[in-house]
MIZA-62613 format. One record per residue (C-alpha): x, y, z; residue number from 1. Coordinates in Angstrom, 3 decimals. Example, Ala and Ser with C-alpha at 12.3 -4.5 7.8 and 13.67 -1.06 7.14 Angstrom:
2
[[12.300 -4.500 7.800] 1]
[[13.670 -1.060 7.140] 2]
END
This chain:
427
[[116.592 55.204 97.976] 1]
[[113.069 54.021 98.932] 2]
[[112.834 50.263 100.158] 3]
[[110.126 48.420 98.706] 4]
[[108.353 47.649 101.961] 5]
[[108.094 51.449 102.240] 6]
[[106.195 52.225 98.814] 7]
[[102.663 51.654 99.876] 8]
[[102.890 53.459 103.298] 9]
[[104.704 56.188 101.895] 10]
[[102.486 56.471 98.865] 11]
[[99.672 56.925 101.376] 12]
[[101.376 59.772 103.067] 13]
[[102.031 61.531 99.870] 14]
[[98.548 61.235 98.476] 15]
[[97.040 62.399 101.804] 16]
[[99.532 65.261 101.814] 17]
[[98.065 66.313 98.414] 18]
[[94.261 66.738 99.622] 19]
[[92.962 70.316 98.389] 20]
[[91.429 70.726 102.057] 21]
[[94.707 70.545 103.554] 22]
[[95.821 73.672 101.662] 23]
[[95.399 77.131 103.190] 24]
[[93.435 79.736 101.206] 25]
[[95.659 82.918 100.615] 26]
[[94.548 86.357 101.054] 27]
[[95.953 89.329 99.084] 28]
[[95.178 93.046 98.069] 29]
[[92.667 93.326 95.454] 30]
[[93.660 94.792 92.129] 31]
[[91.447 97.927 92.907] 32]
[[93.549 98.593 96.092] 33]
[[96.891 98.217 94.749] 34]
[[97.632 101.724 95.190] 35]
[[98.112 100.857 98.945] 36]
[[101.302 99.170 98.123] 37]
[[102.611 102.099 96.181] 38]
[[104.723 103.266 98.987] 39]
[[106.501 99.900 99.344] 40]
[[107.223 99.820 95.432] 41]
[[108.560 103.482 95.530] 42]
[[110.867 102.665 98.522] 43]
[[112.367 99.614 96.785] 44]
[[112.705 101.466 93.121] 45]
[[113.943 104.673 94.608] 46]
[[116.558 103.358 97.275] 47]
[[120.262 103.634 96.475] 48]
[[122.098 100.164 96.835] 49]
[[125.861 100.637 96.863] 50]
[[126.089 96.941 96.330] 51]
[[123.297 95.096 94.692] 52]
[[124.348 91.853 96.208] 53]
[[122.888 93.445 99.482] 54]
[[119.542 94.235 97.527] 55]
[[119.061 90.576 96.400] 56]
[[115.910 90.251 98.468] 57]
[[114.514 93.455 96.962] 58]
[[115.040 92.087 93.392] 59]
[[113.653 89.075 94.398] 60]
[[110.441 90.507 95.795] 61]
[[109.838 92.791 92.656] 62]
[[110.187 89.740 90.431] 63]
[[107.438 87.638 92.668] 64]
[[104.999 90.416 92.064] 65]
[[105.841 90.844 88.316] 66]
[[107.984 94.055 88.405] 67]
[[111.244 93.778 86.672] 68]
[[114.026 95.934 87.867] 69]
[[116.657 95.286 84.982] 70]
[[118.919 97.869 86.091] 71]
[[119.343 96.396 89.569] 72]
[[119.621 92.962 88.023] 73]
[[122.412 94.146 85.606] 74]
[[124.366 95.763 88.946] 75]
[[123.815 92.466 90.581] 76]
[[125.267 90.302 87.850] 77]
[[127.984 92.482 87.073] 78]
[[129.038 92.364 90.996] 79]
[[129.165 88.516 90.682] 80]
[[131.404 88.895 87.583] 81]
[[133.581 91.500 89.079] 82]
[[134.184 89.566 92.620] 83]
[[134.288 86.197 94.073] 84]
[[131.313 85.337 96.206] 85]
[[133.246 83.802 98.652] 86]
[[132.855 87.001 101.106] 87]
[[129.225 86.175 101.076] 88]
[[127.583 84.476 103.736] 89]
[[125.698 81.292 103.012] 90]
[[122.096 83.291 103.237] 91]
[[123.560 86.193 101.149] 92]
[[124.537 83.462 98.127] 93]
[[121.293 81.863 98.671] 94]
[[119.081 85.063 98.220] 95]
[[121.188 85.829 95.156] 96]
[[120.404 82.576 93.799] 97]
[[116.778 82.994 94.339] 98]
[[116.750 86.634 93.208] 99]
[[118.439 85.452 89.825] 100]
[[116.773 82.615 89.548] 101]
[[113.410 84.036 89.404] 102]
[[114.105 84.914 85.764] 103]
[[115.089 82.725 82.930] 104]
[[117.778 84.778 81.352] 105]
[[119.489 85.702 84.754] 106]
[[119.221 82.208 85.790] 107]
[[122.086 81.585 83.394] 108]
[[124.323 83.461 85.528] 109]
[[123.709 80.882 88.311] 110]
[[125.015 78.046 85.910] 111]
[[127.946 80.338 84.655] 112]
[[129.548 80.862 87.833] 113]
[[128.378 77.560 89.536] 114]
[[126.697 79.515 92.258] 115]
[[124.484 76.762 93.358] 116]
[[127.698 74.272 93.776] 117]
[[129.407 77.221 95.995] 118]
[[126.201 77.316 98.072] 119]
[[126.429 73.584 98.757] 120]
[[130.030 74.110 99.928] 121]
[[128.740 76.995 102.281] 122]
[[125.777 74.845 103.393] 123]
[[128.188 71.902 104.354] 124]
[[130.497 74.465 106.376] 125]
[[127.285 75.495 108.311] 126]
[[126.477 71.753 109.288] 127]
[[130.142 71.216 110.074] 128]
[[129.918 73.981 112.658] 129]
[[126.535 72.694 113.924] 130]
[[128.338 69.313 114.344] 131]
[[131.089 70.780 116.227] 132]
[[129.668 73.479 118.088] 133]
[[125.749 73.205 118.292] 134]
[[125.369 76.511 116.056] 135]
[[125.614 77.301 112.405] 136]
[[128.327 79.839 111.209] 137]
[[125.458 82.272 110.712] 138]
[[121.820 81.371 111.906] 139]
[[118.975 79.385 111.290] 140]
[[117.057 81.794 109.117] 141]
[[120.306 81.712 106.662] 142]
[[120.427 77.824 106.948] 143]
[[116.945 77.525 106.089] 144]
[[117.505 80.180 103.042] 145]
[[120.189 77.643 102.138] 146]
[[117.865 74.781 102.215] 147]
[[115.282 76.565 100.153] 148]
[[117.557 77.810 97.388] 149]
[[119.286 74.392 96.969] 150]
[[115.969 72.657 97.045] 151]
[[114.444 74.848 94.250] 152]
[[117.658 74.830 91.932] 153]
[[118.546 71.139 92.278] 154]
[[121.504 71.445 94.683] 155]
[[122.709 68.916 96.897] 156]
[[121.643 68.491 100.526] 157]
[[121.137 65.620 102.921] 158]
[[117.718 64.276 104.100] 159]
[[119.798 63.251 107.135] 160]
[[121.133 66.600 107.896] 161]
[[117.502 68.101 107.339] 162]
[[115.933 65.545 110.070] 163]
[[118.823 65.866 112.403] 164]
[[119.345 69.818 112.401] 165]
[[115.615 71.236 111.760] 166]
[[113.840 69.601 114.794] 167]
[[111.683 72.280 116.030] 168]
[[112.722 72.473 119.417] 169]
[[116.253 73.208 118.414] 170]
[[117.844 76.090 120.333] 171]
[[118.538 77.925 117.054] 172]
[[114.771 78.432 116.658] 173]
[[114.632 80.692 119.414] 174]
[[116.162 84.153 120.138] 175]
[[116.466 85.364 123.724] 176]
[[114.153 82.452 124.822] 177]
[[111.438 83.688 122.372] 178]
[[110.380 81.745 119.162] 179]
[[111.810 83.467 116.115] 180]
[[108.766 83.783 113.970] 181]
[[110.646 84.778 110.843] 182]
[[113.196 82.133 111.161] 183]
[[110.422 79.477 111.983] 184]
[[108.742 80.931 108.491] 185]
[[111.715 80.516 106.546] 186]
[[112.013 76.894 107.892] 187]
[[108.511 76.098 106.948] 188]
[[109.106 77.266 103.327] 189]
[[112.422 75.497 103.072] 190]
[[110.898 72.171 104.508] 191]
[[107.867 72.409 102.430] 192]
[[110.005 72.507 99.296] 193]
[[111.807 69.316 100.363] 194]
[[108.803 67.888 101.348] 195]
[[107.120 68.620 97.624] 196]
[[110.478 67.248 96.245] 197]
[[109.843 63.832 97.938] 198]
[[106.339 63.951 96.707] 199]
[[107.434 64.728 92.997] 200]
[[110.069 62.134 93.080] 201]
[[112.887 64.422 92.743] 202]
[[114.392 63.479 96.147] 203]
[[114.627 59.966 97.607] 204]
[[113.578 59.545 101.193] 205]
[[111.966 56.715 103.414] 206]
[[108.783 56.731 105.213] 207]
[[110.284 57.893 108.589] 208]
[[112.212 60.836 106.849] 209]
[[108.908 61.882 105.149] 210]
[[107.062 61.710 108.386] 211]
[[109.634 63.662 110.231] 212]
[[109.793 66.697 107.739] 213]
[[106.049 66.526 107.727] 214]
[[105.796 66.719 111.697] 215]
[[108.438 69.295 111.539] 216]
[[106.345 71.712 109.681] 217]
[[103.234 71.140 111.367] 218]
[[105.151 71.943 114.573] 219]
[[106.701 75.056 113.182] 220]
[[103.410 76.154 111.924] 221]
[[101.775 75.785 115.682] 222]
[[104.530 77.873 117.191] 223]
[[104.211 80.490 114.483] 224]
[[100.422 80.871 115.491] 225]
[[101.155 80.761 118.899] 226]
[[102.846 84.299 118.683] 227]
[[99.545 85.718 116.653] 228]
[[98.537 88.655 118.593] 229]
[[95.038 90.304 118.852] 230]
[[95.458 92.436 115.901] 231]
[[96.438 89.657 113.632] 232]
[[100.261 90.365 113.284] 233]
[[102.305 87.084 113.560] 234]
[[105.258 87.888 115.886] 235]
[[106.002 91.584 115.124] 236]
[[105.312 93.832 112.075] 237]
[[108.476 92.764 110.367] 238]
[[108.144 88.941 110.710] 239]
[[104.421 89.027 109.608] 240]
[[105.228 89.045 105.481] 241]
[[107.291 85.759 105.806] 242]
[[105.059 84.369 108.557] 243]
[[101.896 84.722 106.268] 244]
[[103.951 82.936 103.294] 245]
[[104.432 79.918 105.421] 246]
[[100.935 79.825 106.507] 247]
[[99.889 80.074 102.728] 248]
[[101.548 76.887 102.157] 249]
[[100.792 75.085 105.332] 250]
[[97.348 73.208 106.200] 251]
[[95.907 76.237 108.190] 252]
[[92.268 77.001 108.267] 253]
[[90.407 79.918 108.866] 254]
[[89.628 78.920 112.575] 255]
[[93.346 79.208 113.194] 256]
[[94.109 82.185 111.368] 257]
[[92.195 85.162 110.196] 258]
[[94.206 86.272 106.998] 259]
[[92.034 89.037 106.107] 260]
[[92.739 90.576 109.713] 261]
[[96.246 90.180 109.288] 262]
[[96.345 91.899 105.869] 263]
[[94.364 94.896 106.982] 264]
[[96.635 95.560 109.958] 265]
[[99.823 95.255 107.813] 266]
[[98.264 97.514 105.336] 267]
[[97.471 100.135 108.000] 268]
[[101.068 100.390 108.741] 269]
[[102.290 101.262 105.420] 270]
[[101.308 105.055 105.521] 271]
[[102.933 105.214 109.008] 272]
[[106.357 104.751 107.383] 273]
[[106.709 101.324 109.186] 274]
[[108.592 99.863 106.265] 275]
[[110.715 102.504 104.960] 276]
[[113.773 100.435 104.723] 277]
[[113.833 98.352 101.404] 278]
[[114.475 95.140 102.955] 279]
[[111.396 95.620 105.264] 280]
[[109.193 96.448 102.291] 281]
[[110.623 93.615 100.164] 282]
[[110.025 90.962 103.113] 283]
[[106.298 92.102 103.250] 284]
[[105.303 92.666 99.492] 285]
[[105.112 89.111 98.115] 286]
[[102.730 87.837 100.836] 287]
[[100.426 91.229 100.236] 288]
[[99.912 89.842 96.588] 289]
[[99.276 86.336 97.748] 290]
[[103.046 85.062 96.710] 291]
[[105.553 83.172 98.383] 292]
[[109.183 82.237 97.762] 293]
[[108.082 78.901 96.564] 294]
[[106.240 80.496 93.538] 295]
[[109.962 81.367 92.066] 296]
[[109.938 80.041 88.466] 297]
[[113.306 79.704 86.678] 298]
[[111.887 79.078 83.463] 299]
[[109.942 82.560 83.692] 300]
[[110.876 85.011 80.822] 301]
[[111.321 87.839 83.677] 302]
[[109.750 90.039 81.333] 303]
[[106.560 90.629 83.511] 304]
[[104.963 94.057 83.406] 305]
[[104.025 96.209 86.283] 306]
[[100.570 95.212 85.995] 307]
[[98.538 97.918 88.044] 308]
[[101.389 99.422 89.871] 309]
[[102.303 103.095 88.980] 310]
[[105.906 102.912 89.461] 311]
[[107.446 106.109 90.580] 312]
[[110.969 107.035 91.600] 313]
[[110.408 109.718 94.396] 314]
[[111.914 109.522 97.649] 315]
[[109.693 108.006 100.360] 316]
[[108.094 110.741 102.788] 317]
[[109.772 110.922 105.935] 318]
[[107.977 110.445 109.275] 319]
[[107.364 113.739 110.815] 320]
[[108.626 113.805 114.658] 321]
[[105.655 113.779 117.073] 322]
[[107.017 116.598 119.147] 323]
[[107.496 120.311 118.077] 324]
[[110.435 120.585 120.573] 325]
[[113.780 120.844 118.799] 326]
[[115.770 118.777 121.439] 327]
[[114.758 115.663 123.753] 328]
[[116.443 114.052 126.635] 329]
[[116.877 110.160 127.082] 330]
[[118.451 108.208 129.556] 331]
[[120.856 105.760 128.108] 332]
[[122.571 102.527 129.758] 333]
[[125.037 99.822 128.662] 334]
[[124.769 96.692 130.634] 335]
[[127.352 93.824 130.833] 336]
[[128.353 92.462 134.303] 337]
[[128.551 96.059 135.082] 338]
[[126.172 99.118 134.251] 339]
[[127.042 102.382 132.725] 340]
[[124.462 105.221 132.762] 341]
[[124.593 108.561 131.549] 342]
[[121.892 111.156 130.294] 343]
[[122.011 112.176 126.655] 344]
[[120.343 115.162 124.685] 345]
[[119.618 114.826 120.936] 346]
[[117.590 116.408 118.426] 347]
[[113.908 115.537 117.977] 348]
[[113.638 112.829 115.550] 349]
[[117.034 111.255 116.359] 350]
[[117.349 107.560 116.126] 351]
[[119.150 105.071 119.041] 352]
[[122.415 105.292 116.893] 353]
[[122.194 108.966 117.429] 354]
[[122.030 108.581 121.202] 355]
[[124.739 106.168 121.186] 356]
[[127.225 108.286 119.424] 357]
[[126.698 111.384 121.672] 358]
[[127.123 108.958 124.726] 359]
[[130.455 107.820 123.148] 360]
[[131.327 111.557 123.101] 361]
[[130.712 111.738 126.774] 362]
[[132.572 108.892 127.890] 363]
[[134.289 106.831 125.192] 364]
[[135.707 104.134 127.479] 365]
[[132.276 103.370 128.940] 366]
[[130.210 103.865 125.661] 367]
[[132.508 103.122 122.898] 368]
[[130.971 100.734 120.197] 369]
[[131.207 99.454 116.628] 370]
[[128.520 98.890 113.789] 371]
[[128.605 97.384 110.420] 372]
[[126.002 98.315 107.630] 373]
[[123.734 95.499 106.742] 374]
[[120.416 95.327 104.602] 375]
[[118.485 96.288 107.822] 376]
[[120.820 99.352 108.362] 377]
[[123.558 99.464 111.067] 378]
[[124.029 96.580 113.322] 379]
[[125.909 96.741 116.524] 380]
[[129.121 94.263 116.383] 381]
[[130.951 95.447 119.671] 382]
[[130.308 97.720 122.821] 383]
[[133.518 98.371 124.986] 384]
[[135.249 96.097 122.548] 385]
[[132.831 93.222 123.626] 386]
[[132.192 91.476 120.224] 387]
[[128.793 89.707 119.431] 388]
[[129.320 86.265 118.314] 389]
[[127.182 83.721 116.247] 390]
[[129.208 80.972 117.291] 391]
[[128.754 81.870 121.039] 392]
[[125.293 82.968 120.444] 393]
[[125.738 86.445 121.726] 394]
[[124.524 89.833 120.588] 395]
[[123.991 93.347 121.831] 396]
[[120.119 93.804 122.708] 397]
[[118.353 97.069 122.221] 398]
[[115.634 97.979 124.848] 399]
[[113.481 101.040 125.767] 400]
[[111.914 100.738 129.424] 401]
[[113.340 97.044 129.771] 402]
[[111.308 95.958 126.537] 403]
[[113.178 94.547 123.623] 404]
[[112.867 96.545 120.399] 405]
[[111.842 95.323 117.099] 406]
[[113.319 97.758 115.178] 407]
[[117.041 98.377 114.338] 408]
[[119.560 100.945 115.822] 409]
[[119.212 102.959 112.892] 410]
[[115.484 102.814 112.612] 411]
[[113.991 103.396 116.274] 412]
[[113.298 106.730 116.330] 413]
[[113.659 107.845 120.164] 414]
[[111.415 110.151 122.174] 415]
[[111.753 112.442 125.302] 416]
[[112.160 110.574 128.589] 417]
[[113.194 107.163 126.850] 418]
[[115.342 104.663 128.751] 419]
[[117.363 103.316 126.509] 420]
[[119.519 100.192 126.971] 421]
[[122.280 98.150 125.196] 422]
[[122.396 94.743 127.019] 423]
[[125.012 91.973 126.300] 424]
[[122.513 89.055 125.701] 425]
[[122.457 85.493 124.634] 426]
[[120.003 84.078 122.196] 427]
END
């Protein structure tokens, strides 16, 4: 509850925060150029999803740009009816709520199955783990998704927790010593929602709380901009879409960020097959149409047409191998406290995972590994029996020639002479 003595100073802050000149002008693909986005749409529409819950972000992205996918929506609602959401992580449940909440009819499912209440419980479990171990059960990207969904759909969350755990210098915003742009971007979206909720009187906060949240947003935006590359990318190609969303809702001006340059660079990557995975396409598409997750409207009919998109269901074209040779040879290393090395021959066009499987055949003791399927494809969970752990902030890092990769083990296409490495790392 606001104290009377805080009313006038806080009101001034609120009014200042709404000055139009403080808002960033978005850039988006013109209607006449929408055909450039067709490969992204085709990838999302034509892909098969064993579990619709894993494709919630795809449904959300399509909704935001005005393309309904009633088949995927029905599959998602049916899965919620058939199974408990207890096996979902908090971030996965948040995405389900965001996806269904983008349409008024589907929004009824959220209420009927008490999804927001369940997310509140999962969020508190994340906070409890933070209090005891300093890390969430999952990661800060998912924690930010939780806050965003709770904020947009009238869930309960503590302003004190936001102030305590979303300080920009928190170690959980960093991955291997590097600021995580997509995590920071999702936090900006979540904190901006909270800030707007305070402005609109939906959430009670005192002057200090409001100032802190506003400063957190500004600091995170500066960190995102510090990761801007010469070609306009923000972090890497896969973090740029959500980073664009964050900058759209922040007080960024043209001297700090050349939005059209970023847009042009991303568009050039589409025909190269960079966004072949549905989740990659889903994360970049809203920004290319000038949309953000804060545009989710739970009162929307959800029946928008596809506009100028020509929706097709053909399979995305594969990326052609760059070499005509049938086989290639690569070096492969597993590095823990000890280093294990082998040379592997695989078919041209193979991905990192293929190399790991061949190495395992050569020496199962040294190169055995396990993985799980995720929305981003296979994710390495253990090597030599050593498990990755969110609690301990450990993971298996993928590298080539000593440089960390920004693609997953199932996406990175290897080339002849590569020096591939899987390294036990902390973030």
